[in-house]
Backbone as a chain_set.jsonl record, in Angstrom:
{"seq": "MRNITQNPLWRSILLLALGCLLVYFAEDAPKWCVVACGVAFLLPGVVALIGYFASKAEDRPIALIPFISVGCIMFGTYMVIYPESFINYLMYTLAALLLVVSSVQCYNIALARRQNMNIHASFFAPPVLLFVCALLIIFYKGEVVKMPFILLGATYIVYGVVELIITILMHRERKRLEKLVSETANIEEADFEDVSEE", "coords": {"N": [[1.48, 19.631, -25.251], [1.536, 20.016, -27.997], [1.927, 17.405, -29.009], [-0.503, 16.263, -28.317], [-2.364, 17.69, -29.892], [-1.507, 16.946, -32.409], [-1.917, 14.253, -32.519], [-4.288, 12.222, -33.91], [-6.22, 10.69, -32.555], [-6.394, 11.761, -29.916], [-7.059, 14.363, -30.665], [-9.576, 13.993, -31.852], [-11.021, 13.085, -29.633], [-10.845, 15.297, -27.886], [-12.167, 17.309, -29.405], [-14.639, 16.114, -29.669], [-15.445, 16.111, -26.99], [-15.534, 18.902, -26.604], [-17.598, 19.548, -28.377], [-19.767, 18.167, -27.155], [-19.912, 19.589, -24.73], [-20.574, 22.156, -25.703], [-23.117, 21.667, -26.792], [-24.566, 20.611, -24.597], [-24.302, 22.566, -22.6], [-25.338, 24.906, -23.851], [-26.278, 27.497, -23.376], [-24.668, 28.516, -21.301], [-22.02, 27.813, -21.879], [-20.604, 29.447, -23.843], [-20.157, 31.843, -22.395], [-18.573, 30.949, -20.237], [-16.39, 29.945, -21.6], [-15.293, 32.3, -22.629], [-14.671, 33.585, -20.232], [-12.741, 31.796, -19.275], [-10.773, 32.197, -21.234], [-10.186, 34.833, -20.636], [-9.06, 34.562, -18.086], [-6.852, 33.122, -18.875], [-5.394, 35.105, -20.121], [-5.075, 36.896, -18.022], [-3.706, 35.648, -15.779], [-0.995, 34.872, -16.733], [-0.09, 37.467, -17.26], [-0.082, 38.658, -14.695], [1.785, 36.988, -13.396], [4.092, 37.453, -14.966], [4.458, 40.185, -14.471], [4.9, 40.258, -11.692], [7.204, 38.647, -11.624], [8.926, 40.3, -13.052], [9.252, 42.618, -11.431], [10.214, 41.394, -9.168], [12.723, 40.539, -9.8], [16.23, 41.468, -9.89], [17.313, 44.809, -10.675], [19.365, 45.018, -12.627], [19.208, 42.549, -13.788], [16.832, 42.482, -15.092], [14.739, 41.844, -17.878], [13.73, 43.101, -21.109], [12.367, 46.423, -21.129], [9.745, 46.676, -21.929], [8.18, 44.679, -20.93], [6.671, 45.142, -18.448], [4.631, 46.822, -19.445], [3.388, 45.251, -21.402], [2.529, 43.165, -19.766], [0.742, 44.524, -18.06], [-1.13, 45.265, -19.995], [-2.075, 42.71, -20.762], [-3.208, 41.929, -18.321], [-5.222, 43.866, -18.015], [-6.789, 43.378, -20.326], [-7.503, 40.669, -19.899], [-8.936, 40.946, -17.481], [-11.069, 42.531, -18.328], [-12.292, 40.717, -20.087], [-13.097, 38.765, -18.256], [-14.888, 40.178, -16.627], [-16.783, 41.3, -18.413], [-17.934, 39.18, -20.252], [-19.902, 38.866, -22.208], [-19.536, 40.641, -24.308], [-17.624, 39.461, -25.846], [-18.588, 37.111, -26.837], [-19.642, 36.748, -29.459], [-17.275, 36.932, -30.945], [-16.018, 34.657, -30.019], [-17.686, 32.693, -31.069], [-17.193, 33.026, -33.815], [-14.487, 32.387, -33.826], [-14.528, 29.672, -33.043], [-15.979, 28.652, -35.212], [-14.179, 29.209, -37.265], [-12.105, 27.528, -36.464], [-13.388, 25.117, -36.892], [-13.543, 25.177, -39.689], [-10.84, 24.835, -40.282], [-10.204, 22.281, -39.095], [-11.948, 20.587, -40.456], [-10.988, 20.825, -43.041], [-8.429, 19.736, -42.692], [-9.175, 17.159, -42.042], [-10.284, 16.289, -44.484], [-7.95, 16.366, -46.033], [-6.416, 14.399, -44.694], [-7.955, 12.112, -45.223], [-7.745, 12.0, -48.013], [-4.974, 11.64, -48.225], [-4.695, 9.141, -46.965], [-6.13, 7.534, -48.762], [-4.5, 7.843, -50.986], [-2.314, 6.442, -50.16], [-3.051, 3.87, -50.568], [-4.824, 2.875, -48.661], [-7.719, 1.316, -47.35], [-10.043, 3.25, -47.389], [-13.206, 4.44, -47.701], [-14.67, 6.543, -50.223], [-16.899, 7.9, -49.364], [-16.361, 8.917, -46.89], [-15.511, 11.47, -47.237], [-17.747, 13.064, -47.199], [-18.802, 13.906, -44.529], [-16.732, 15.801, -43.5], [-16.882, 17.762, -45.51], [-19.52, 18.639, -45.284], [-19.358, 19.682, -42.677], [-17.602, 21.77, -43.126], [-19.195, 23.411, -44.744], [-21.244, 23.992, -42.894], [-19.786, 25.497, -41.035], [-19.15, 27.709, -42.615], [-21.748, 28.701, -43.004], [-22.369, 29.44, -40.37], [-20.535, 31.489, -39.988], [-21.152, 33.407, -42.051], [-23.971, 33.687, -42.182], [-25.081, 34.065, -39.654], [-27.161, 35.391, -38.123], [-29.415, 35.025, -39.738], [-29.74, 32.356, -40.737], [-28.943, 30.525, -38.772], [-30.296, 29.79, -35.785], [-29.51, 28.919, -33.285], [-26.47, 29.115, -32.812], [-24.366, 28.048, -31.23], [-25.239, 25.536, -30.44], [-25.389, 24.329, -32.94], [-22.681, 24.532, -33.653], [-21.602, 22.89, -31.623], [-22.825, 20.437, -32.301], [-21.662, 19.991, -34.809], [-18.991, 19.701, -34.079], [-19.184, 17.367, -32.6], [-19.921, 15.54, -34.609], [-17.61, 15.758, -36.2], [-15.682, 14.766, -34.353], [-16.533, 12.091, -34.005], [-16.35, 11.072, -36.656], [-13.607, 11.493, -37.14], [-12.541, 9.787, -35.204], [-13.431, 7.271, -36.151], [-12.121, 7.22, -38.655], [-9.455, 7.299, -37.787], [-9.236, 4.83, -36.461], [-9.754, 3.081, -38.629], [-7.582, 3.774, -40.314], [-5.457, 2.983, -38.702], [-5.861, 0.215, -38.602], [-5.524, -0.367, -41.341], [-2.847, 0.429, -41.721], [-1.555, -1.487, -40.138], [-2.284, -3.772, -41.578], [-1.013, -3.267, -44.035], [1.663, -3.136, -43.189], [2.0, -5.769, -42.34], [1.638, -7.074, -44.772], [3.821, -6.056, -46.229], [5.872, -7.093, -44.675], [5.444, -9.859, -45.007], [5.897, -10.049, -47.755], [8.586, -9.305, -47.861], [9.71, -11.452, -46.448], [9.088, -13.55, -48.191], [10.574, -12.792, -50.463], [13.114, -12.914, -49.368], [13.304, -15.627, -48.808], [13.158, -16.656, -51.411], [15.541, -15.583, -52.424], [17.415, -16.952, -50.865], [16.96, -19.546, -51.797], [17.782, -19.305, -54.459], [20.483, -18.637, -54.094], [21.409, -21.001, -52.954], [21.257, -22.746, -55.068]], "CA": [[0.257, 20.047, -25.924], [1.703, 19.826, -29.441], [1.712, 15.996, -29.315], [-1.933, 15.979, -28.196], [-3.092, 18.224, -31.04], [-1.093, 16.254, -33.626], [-2.41, 12.885, -32.456], [-5.688, 12.279, -34.339], [-7.105, 10.098, -31.557], [-6.61, 12.776, -28.883], [-7.745, 15.5, -31.276], [-10.995, 13.661, -32.007], [-11.636, 13.018, -28.302], [-10.968, 16.66, -27.372], [-13.202, 18.033, -30.13], [-15.896, 15.464, -29.308], [-15.796, 16.655, -25.67], [-15.918, 20.298, -26.808], [-18.935, 19.533, -28.978], [-20.749, 17.781, -26.13], [-20.058, 20.716, -23.801], [-21.29, 23.242, -26.372], [-24.52, 21.287, -26.939], [-25.195, 20.42, -23.288], [-24.327, 23.852, -21.902], [-25.401, 25.873, -24.953], [-26.491, 28.864, -22.887], [-23.597, 28.973, -20.411], [-20.677, 27.477, -22.368], [-19.863, 30.571, -24.432], [-19.729, 32.782, -21.343], [-17.472, 30.371, -19.459], [-15.216, 29.871, -22.479], [-14.705, 33.638, -22.668], [-14.07, 33.812, -18.908], [-11.504, 31.004, -19.223], [-9.782, 32.909, -22.059], [-9.779, 36.007, -19.861], [-8.129, 34.097, -17.039], [-5.615, 32.737, -19.567], [-4.64, 36.344, -20.328], [-4.843, 37.567, -16.736], [-2.699, 34.991, -14.931], [0.384, 35.075, -17.195], [0.262, 38.872, -17.094], [0.247, 38.876, -13.282], [3.036, 36.27, -13.106], [5.193, 38.162, -15.619], [4.666, 41.462, -13.785], [5.537, 39.959, -10.4], [8.566, 38.194, -11.914], [9.738, 41.44, -13.511], [9.614, 43.482, -10.302], [10.925, 40.611, -8.152], [14.118, 40.35, -10.214], [17.112, 42.623, -9.685], [17.21, 45.798, -11.753], [20.309, 44.731, -13.712], [18.836, 41.273, -14.419], [15.52, 42.598, -15.723], [14.762, 41.832, -19.351], [13.263, 44.282, -21.846], [11.519, 47.323, -20.345], [8.354, 46.615, -22.381], [7.452, 43.592, -20.249], [5.597, 45.614, -17.562], [3.513, 47.363, -20.23], [2.703, 44.099, -22.005], [1.863, 42.457, -18.67], [-0.421, 45.321, -17.65], [-2.106, 45.117, -21.076], [-2.682, 41.369, -20.618], [-4.043, 41.947, -17.114], [-6.423, 44.668, -18.296], [-7.611, 42.671, -21.311], [-8.068, 39.496, -19.225], [-9.934, 41.392, -16.507], [-12.243, 42.953, -19.094], [-12.964, 39.506, -20.574], [-13.735, 38.081, -17.126], [-16.002, 40.981, -16.114], [-17.78, 41.511, -19.477], [-17.752, 38.133, -21.277], [-20.917, 38.933, -23.256], [-19.058, 41.404, -25.469], [-16.686, 38.635, -26.619], [-19.211, 35.832, -27.218], [-19.693, 36.646, -30.927], [-15.925, 36.634, -31.42], [-15.769, 33.254, -29.696], [-18.399, 31.866, -32.039], [-16.459, 33.089, -35.078], [-13.234, 31.647, -33.643], [-14.841, 28.239, -33.083], [-16.357, 28.327, -36.59], [-12.93, 29.19, -38.043], [-11.429, 26.282, -36.088], [-14.092, 24.037, -37.59], [-13.083, 25.221, -41.087], [-9.486, 24.267, -40.348], [-10.164, 20.839, -38.8], [-12.619, 19.831, -41.527], [-10.043, 20.793, -44.167], [-7.384, 18.769, -42.329], [-9.759, 15.828, -42.141], [-10.339, 15.965, -45.929], [-6.576, 16.098, -46.454], [-6.012, 13.099, -44.139], [-8.654, 11.057, -45.971], [-7.116, 11.935, -49.342], [-3.646, 11.063, -48.033], [-4.864, 7.71, -46.694], [-6.521, 6.875, -50.012], [-3.33, 7.849, -51.871], [-1.391, 5.419, -49.662], [-3.728, 2.594, -50.813], [-5.589, 2.392, -47.516], [-9.087, 1.006, -47.735], [-10.947, 4.247, -46.824], [-14.212, 4.692, -48.731], [-14.804, 7.954, -50.62], [-18.022, 8.509, -48.64], [-15.846, 9.599, -45.699], [-15.326, 12.885, -47.561], [-19.004, 13.801, -47.009], [-18.93, 14.653, -43.262], [-15.946, 17.032, -43.376], [-17.374, 18.784, -46.439], [-20.724, 19.204, -44.647], [-18.909, 20.493, -41.545], [-17.033, 22.987, -43.713], [-20.339, 24.227, -45.163], [-21.886, 24.478, -41.666], [-18.939, 26.56, -40.48], [-19.349, 28.893, -43.458], [-23.078, 29.235, -42.681], [-22.296, 30.105, -39.066], [-19.767, 32.728, -40.127], [-21.74, 34.403, -42.942], [-25.41, 33.869, -42.018], [-25.348, 33.783, -38.24], [-28.455, 35.869, -37.664], [-30.514, 34.652, -40.608], [-29.944, 30.92, -40.926], [-28.668, 29.729, -37.579], [-30.932, 30.351, -34.601], [-28.745, 28.533, -32.1], [-25.174, 28.791, -33.417], [-23.492, 27.239, -30.398], [-25.711, 24.151, -30.522], [-24.934, 23.839, -34.251], [-21.231, 24.327, -33.542], [-21.38, 21.698, -30.81], [-23.208, 19.248, -33.074], [-20.669, 19.747, -35.855], [-17.784, 19.17, -33.442], [-19.463, 15.964, -32.251], [-19.812, 14.776, -35.868], [-16.189, 15.711, -36.55], [-14.984, 13.863, -33.436], [-16.902, 10.695, -34.296], [-15.774, 10.694, -37.952], [-12.145, 11.429, -36.97], [-12.272, 8.563, -34.443], [-13.613, 6.135, -37.064], [-11.035, 7.246, -39.647], [-8.211, 6.934, -37.092], [-9.255, 3.373, -36.246], [-9.592, 2.438, -39.944], [-6.214, 3.978, -40.793], [-4.571, 2.144, -37.88], [-6.012, -1.161, -39.102], [-4.926, -0.453, -42.673], [-1.385, 0.469, -41.567], [-1.145, -2.812, -39.652], [-2.435, -4.717, -42.69], [0.041, -2.994, -45.013], [2.943, -3.55, -42.582], [2.038, -7.241, -42.382], [1.811, -7.433, -46.173], [5.213, -5.747, -46.58], [6.707, -8.058, -43.958], [5.307, -11.157, -45.67], [6.562, -9.929, -49.049], [10.03, -9.31, -47.601], [10.069, -12.825, -46.081], [9.036, -14.378, -49.406], [11.718, -12.424, -51.287], [14.32, -13.421, -48.699], [13.329, -17.076, -49.011], [13.512, -16.868, -52.817], [16.943, -15.269, -52.571], [18.161, -18.05, -50.281], [16.84, -20.692, -52.7], [18.607, -19.026, -55.623], [21.888, -18.698, -53.702], [21.753, -22.406, -52.703], [21.43, -23.41, -56.367]], "C": [[0.347, 19.798, -27.432], [1.442, 18.37, -29.826], [0.234, 15.641, -29.252], [-2.679, 16.472, -29.429], [-2.691, 17.544, -32.345], [-1.576, 14.815, -33.66], [-3.898, 12.891, -32.823], [-6.661, 11.686, -33.314], [-7.428, 11.114, -30.46], [-7.385, 13.959, -29.441], [-9.233, 15.202, -31.412], [-11.697, 13.608, -30.653], [-11.839, 14.422, -27.731], [-12.084, 17.427, -28.08], [-14.578, 17.418, -29.9], [-16.374, 15.99, -27.955], [-16.235, 18.112, -25.791], [-17.319, 20.384, -27.403], [-20.019, 19.183, -27.981], [-20.986, 18.918, -25.139], [-20.845, 21.859, -24.437], [-22.773, 22.918, -26.53], [-25.202, 21.243, -25.574], [-25.331, 21.744, -22.53], [-24.399, 24.994, -22.919], [-25.565, 27.31, -24.471], [-25.296, 29.384, -22.1], [-22.192, 28.761, -20.972], [-19.95, 28.656, -22.989], [-19.322, 31.539, -23.383], [-18.521, 32.231, -20.598], [-16.227, 30.171, -20.301], [-14.513, 31.216, -22.541], [-14.031, 33.955, -21.339], [-12.753, 33.045, -18.787], [-10.411, 31.66, -20.068], [-9.28, 34.153, -21.331], [-8.79, 35.662, -18.77], [-6.795, 33.699, -17.664], [-4.775, 33.953, -19.938], [-4.191, 36.947, -19.001], [-3.689, 36.96, -15.952], [-1.269, 35.142, -15.451], [0.851, 36.526, -17.065], [0.677, 39.182, -15.67], [1.587, 38.228, -12.941], [4.235, 37.003, -13.717], [5.502, 39.483, -14.92], [5.359, 41.254, -12.445], [6.984, 39.525, -10.623], [9.479, 39.337, -12.326], [10.193, 42.286, -12.321], [10.336, 42.73, -9.188], [12.389, 40.414, -8.516], [14.918, 41.624, -9.946], [17.067, 43.526, -10.903], [18.141, 45.479, -12.917], [19.981, 43.428, -14.441], [17.518, 41.352, -15.178], [15.65, 42.588, -17.243], [14.205, 43.144, -19.908], [12.271, 45.095, -21.013], [10.05, 47.294, -20.779], [7.523, 45.591, -21.616], [6.397, 44.115, -19.282], [4.386, 46.143, -18.331], [2.701, 46.243, -20.878], [1.926, 43.347, -20.942], [0.621, 43.2, -18.212], [-1.508, 45.244, -18.713], [-2.823, 43.776, -21.01], [-3.628, 41.333, -19.425], [-5.337, 42.715, -17.381], [-7.364, 43.952, -19.262], [-8.279, 41.455, -20.675], [-9.148, 39.863, -18.227], [-11.211, 41.814, -17.217], [-13.014, 41.742, -19.606], [-13.693, 38.779, -19.457], [-14.968, 38.846, -16.657], [-17.129, 41.115, -17.14], [-17.66, 40.448, -20.569], [-18.737, 38.232, -22.434], [-20.408, 39.656, -24.503], [-18.115, 40.582, -26.348], [-17.32, 37.364, -27.169], [-19.293, 35.678, -28.735], [-18.332, 36.319, -31.505], [-15.568, 35.179, -31.158], [-16.444, 32.343, -30.711], [-17.668, 31.856, -33.381], [-15.138, 32.325, -34.99], [-13.474, 30.148, -33.715], [-15.251, 27.803, -34.495], [-15.111, 28.272, -37.481], [-12.13, 27.931, -37.734], [-12.07, 25.095, -36.788], [-13.717, 24.009, -39.073], [-11.73, 24.542, -41.222], [-9.517, 22.758, -40.15], [-10.893, 20.03, -39.866], [-11.733, 19.76, -42.769], [-8.935, 19.775, -43.919], [-7.919, 17.347, -42.447], [-9.873, 15.392, -43.602], [-8.952, 15.602, -46.44], [-6.112, 14.722, -45.959], [-6.69, 11.94, -44.871], [-8.016, 10.888, -47.346], [-5.741, 11.292, -49.255], [-3.73, 9.555, -47.789], [-5.247, 6.954, -47.958], [-5.359, 6.806, -50.988], [-2.33, 6.775, -51.449], [-2.011, 4.024, -49.738], [-4.393, 2.013, -49.575], [-7.046, 2.275, -47.936], [-10.064, 1.95, -47.014], [-11.914, 4.645, -47.933], [-14.347, 6.191, -48.997], [-15.948, 8.653, -49.884], [-17.568, 9.213, -47.355], [-15.518, 11.065, -45.972], [-16.577, 13.705, -47.237], [-19.081, 14.549, -45.67], [-18.034, 15.887, -43.165], [-16.389, 18.142, -44.33], [-18.628, 19.446, -45.863], [-20.349, 20.092, -43.453], [-18.335, 21.821, -42.037], [-18.154, 23.947, -44.112], [-21.065, 24.8, -43.942], [-21.089, 25.627, -41.057], [-19.089, 27.844, -41.29], [-20.711, 29.529, -43.191], [-23.061, 29.995, -41.358], [-21.595, 31.444, -39.191], [-20.55, 33.782, -40.914], [-23.228, 34.675, -42.721], [-25.852, 33.613, -40.589], [-26.761, 34.168, -37.825], [-29.62, 35.328, -38.462], [-30.795, 33.154, -40.615], [-29.885, 30.172, -39.605], [-29.273, 30.404, -36.365], [-30.121, 30.07, -33.345], [-27.345, 28.126, -32.548], [-24.286, 27.908, -32.555], [-23.933, 25.778, -30.345], [-25.269, 23.543, -31.851], [-23.43, 23.595, -34.242], [-20.921, 23.066, -32.754], [-21.695, 20.425, -31.574], [-22.173, 18.946, -34.152], [-19.364, 19.228, -35.265], [-17.982, 17.719, -33.014], [-19.324, 15.091, -33.497], [-18.347, 14.647, -36.269], [-15.443, 14.71, -35.668], [-15.265, 12.403, -33.736], [-16.257, 10.234, -35.605], [-14.252, 10.556, -37.84], [-11.747, 10.156, -36.214], [-12.38, 7.332, -35.341], [-12.465, 6.068, -38.079], [-9.712, 6.843, -39.011], [-8.129, 5.43, -36.88], [-9.046, 2.634, -37.57], [-8.163, 2.576, -40.467], [-5.222, 3.13, -40.0], [-4.632, 0.691, -38.358], [-5.334, -1.341, -40.458], [-3.401, -0.419, -42.599], [-0.862, -0.895, -41.113], [-1.203, -3.837, -40.779], [-1.317, -4.527, -43.712], [1.422, -3.388, -44.48], [3.089, -5.065, -42.631], [2.285, -7.722, -43.809], [3.252, -7.193, -46.628], [6.151, -6.741, -45.924], [6.66, -9.432, -44.622], [6.018, -11.146, -47.026], [8.077, -9.978, -48.883], [10.498, -10.713, -47.248], [10.084, -13.736, -47.306], [10.237, -14.073, -50.294], [13.018, -12.947, -50.693], [14.448, -14.921, -48.907], [13.704, -17.408, -50.454], [14.992, -16.611, -53.058], [17.825, -16.381, -52.027], [18.138, -19.28, -51.184], [17.742, -20.498, -53.925], [20.079, -19.148, -55.272], [22.323, -20.143, -53.422], [21.992, -23.139, -54.015], [22.761, -23.005, -56.963]], "O": [[-0.637, 19.417, -28.065], [0.81, 18.109, -30.849], [-0.24, 14.817, -30.033], [-3.531, 15.761, -29.961], [-3.465, 17.562, -33.302], [-1.638, 14.215, -34.733], [-4.695, 13.507, -32.115], [-7.804, 12.134, -33.218], [-8.593, 11.309, -30.114], [-8.265, 14.501, -28.773], [-10.065, 16.061, -31.12], [-12.844, 14.04, -30.535], [-12.888, 14.709, -27.155], [-12.864, 18.12, -27.428], [-15.583, 18.129, -29.932], [-17.558, 16.282, -27.783], [-17.204, 18.519, -25.15], [-18.13, 21.206, -26.976], [-21.073, 19.819, -27.954], [-22.125, 19.182, -24.753], [-21.692, 22.467, -23.781], [-23.608, 23.815, -26.413], [-26.299, 21.779, -25.412], [-26.355, 22.004, -21.897], [-23.612, 25.938, -22.853], [-25.047, 28.238, -25.093], [-24.942, 30.558, -22.212], [-21.263, 29.466, -20.575], [-18.772, 28.859, -22.693], [-18.182, 31.996, -23.47], [-17.555, 32.954, -20.353], [-15.115, 30.221, -19.775], [-13.284, 31.28, -22.509], [-12.943, 34.53, -21.316], [-11.769, 33.569, -18.266], [-9.248, 31.678, -19.665], [-8.097, 34.487, -21.4], [-7.808, 36.372, -18.553], [-5.737, 33.906, -17.069], [-3.555, 33.839, -20.058], [-3.072, 37.443, -18.877], [-2.793, 37.678, -15.51], [-0.391, 35.513, -14.673], [2.023, 36.791, -16.797], [1.665, 39.881, -15.445], [2.426, 38.838, -12.278], [5.268, 37.157, -13.067], [6.666, 39.861, -14.789], [6.29, 41.981, -12.1], [7.886, 39.968, -9.912], [10.663, 39.347, -11.991], [11.37, 42.63, -12.211], [10.997, 43.347, -8.353], [13.214, 40.151, -7.64], [14.356, 42.71, -9.797], [16.816, 43.073, -12.02], [17.758, 45.646, -14.075], [20.418, 43.219, -15.573], [17.127, 40.39, -15.839], [16.534, 43.224, -17.817], [14.22, 44.171, -19.229], [11.446, 44.539, -20.289], [9.193, 47.829, -20.075], [6.293, 45.636, -21.654], [5.29, 43.577, -19.281], [3.246, 45.935, -17.916], [1.471, 46.289, -20.897], [0.79, 42.935, -21.178], [-0.429, 42.595, -17.997], [-2.69, 45.165, -18.378], [-4.041, 43.711, -21.181], [-4.721, 40.773, -19.508], [-6.421, 42.261, -17.014], [-8.576, 43.919, -19.053], [-9.471, 41.223, -20.876], [-10.165, 39.176, -18.13], [-12.311, 41.494, -16.766], [-14.244, 41.728, -19.569], [-14.778, 38.237, -19.669], [-15.984, 38.236, -16.325], [-18.304, 41.05, -16.777], [-17.316, 40.778, -21.705], [-18.453, 37.742, -23.528], [-20.802, 39.324, -25.622], [-17.838, 40.972, -27.482], [-16.666, 36.612, -27.892], [-19.04, 34.591, -29.253], [-18.226, 35.528, -32.442], [-14.898, 34.541, -31.97], [-15.866, 31.353, -31.158], [-17.536, 30.807, -34.012], [-14.717, 31.691, -35.958], [-12.72, 29.428, -34.367], [-14.905, 26.703, -34.925], [-14.996, 27.401, -38.344], [-11.542, 27.332, -38.634], [-11.379, 24.175, -37.225], [-13.585, 22.931, -39.654], [-11.499, 23.771, -42.154], [-8.928, 22.021, -40.941], [-10.499, 18.9, -40.155], [-11.728, 18.749, -43.471], [-8.548, 19.039, -44.826], [-7.213, 16.442, -42.892], [-9.585, 14.239, -43.922], [-8.795, 14.641, -47.194], [-5.492, 13.968, -46.709], [-6.067, 10.906, -45.109], [-7.776, 9.766, -47.792], [-5.376, 10.487, -50.112], [-2.94, 8.786, -48.335], [-4.746, 5.856, -48.202], [-5.23, 5.837, -51.736], [-1.585, 6.257, -52.28], [-1.559, 3.103, -49.058], [-4.515, 0.795, -49.45], [-7.535, 3.038, -48.769], [-10.819, 1.52, -46.142], [-11.493, 5.131, -48.983], [-14.158, 7.007, -48.094], [-15.958, 9.881, -49.793], [-18.313, 10.017, -46.795], [-15.273, 11.825, -45.035], [-16.48, 14.914, -47.021], [-19.401, 15.738, -45.672], [-18.526, 16.947, -42.78], [-16.284, 19.324, -44.002], [-18.782, 20.665, -45.942], [-20.961, 21.14, -43.247], [-18.562, 22.867, -41.429], [-18.075, 25.147, -43.851], [-21.459, 25.966, -43.951], [-21.667, 26.619, -40.612], [-19.147, 28.936, -40.726], [-20.826, 30.754, -43.155], [-23.664, 31.062, -41.238], [-22.008, 32.426, -38.573], [-20.611, 34.937, -40.491], [-23.706, 35.765, -43.032], [-26.896, 33.003, -40.357], [-27.479, 33.358, -37.239], [-30.716, 35.181, -37.921], [-31.947, 32.732, -40.511], [-30.696, 29.28, -39.356], [-28.819, 31.472, -35.956], [-30.06, 30.904, -32.441], [-27.052, 26.935, -32.657], [-23.526, 27.098, -33.086], [-23.099, 24.881, -30.22], [-24.829, 22.394, -31.899], [-22.955, 22.582, -34.756], [-20.08, 22.264, -33.161], [-20.943, 19.453, -31.515], [-21.841, 17.784, -34.387], [-18.695, 18.4, -35.884], [-17.04, 16.928, -33.062], [-18.691, 14.035, -33.455], [-17.891, 13.564, -36.635], [-14.664, 13.899, -36.169], [-14.356, 11.573, -33.725], [-15.686, 9.145, -35.67], [-13.673, 9.614, -38.381], [-10.741, 9.525, -36.539], [-11.521, 6.451, -35.298], [-11.909, 4.999, -38.33], [-8.926, 6.121, -39.626], [-7.08, 4.823, -37.094], [-8.267, 1.684, -37.639], [-7.596, 1.621, -40.999], [-4.255, 2.616, -40.563], [-3.606, 0.026, -38.501], [-4.656, -2.341, -40.695], [-2.73, -1.151, -43.327], [0.137, -1.394, -41.63], [-0.303, -4.663, -40.929], [-0.742, -5.5, -44.199], [2.253, -3.909, -45.225], [4.166, -5.585, -42.926], [3.047, -8.663, -44.031], [3.835, -8.024, -47.325], [7.119, -7.186, -46.541], [7.687, -10.091, -44.784], [6.666, -12.124, -47.398], [8.772, -10.618, -49.673], [11.566, -11.135, -47.692], [10.966, -14.582, -47.452], [10.858, -14.993, -50.826], [13.916, -13.371, -51.421], [15.539, -15.436, -49.15], [14.479, -18.333, -50.696], [15.632, -17.341, -53.815], [18.846, -16.725, -52.622], [19.144, -19.974, -51.331], [18.392, -21.444, -54.37], [20.855, -19.698, -56.054], [23.489, -20.479, -53.631], [22.823, -24.045, -54.082], [23.108, -23.45, -58.057]]}, "num_chains": 1, "name": "protein.A"}
């Protein structure tokens, strides 16, 4: 999972898919995301509890594990049964994630430009706009944004497309720079050979 989230191509595809799902299933997506999070709490809790009681008494780890497992099971069950109470928290979590990924995208563009890659400064505009949209969703949810999940989905789609374009441009620029360095090294090697022959 760590390699997928660190790879900009996979990250852009995953966030593009998330954006499409949020826009297409704007009414149902939040509920099912909360239910999926509930299941993600519930199942590990059940597995840990079964594993704890299935092991021998002397081999059992810390005595807190059953309490933590029961807490996970209860929290996950509550999320699955009453997902509506968690939908606002989900929206804030997704908006916070958008703040992070847009900041990372700005950093990646700045880093690419610092490494003399041919990335135009106009590529800073989309992540800055996404950052502003995320702030609007967080601070003015009821007043400005009538359909926050559609807006979130649209911003994730924009982020995914821009990240995909930047990844392709950076890949091309890296190849160009590697070729340039290779050609320069070959020329220097040839010059060195000519000097040593003299």
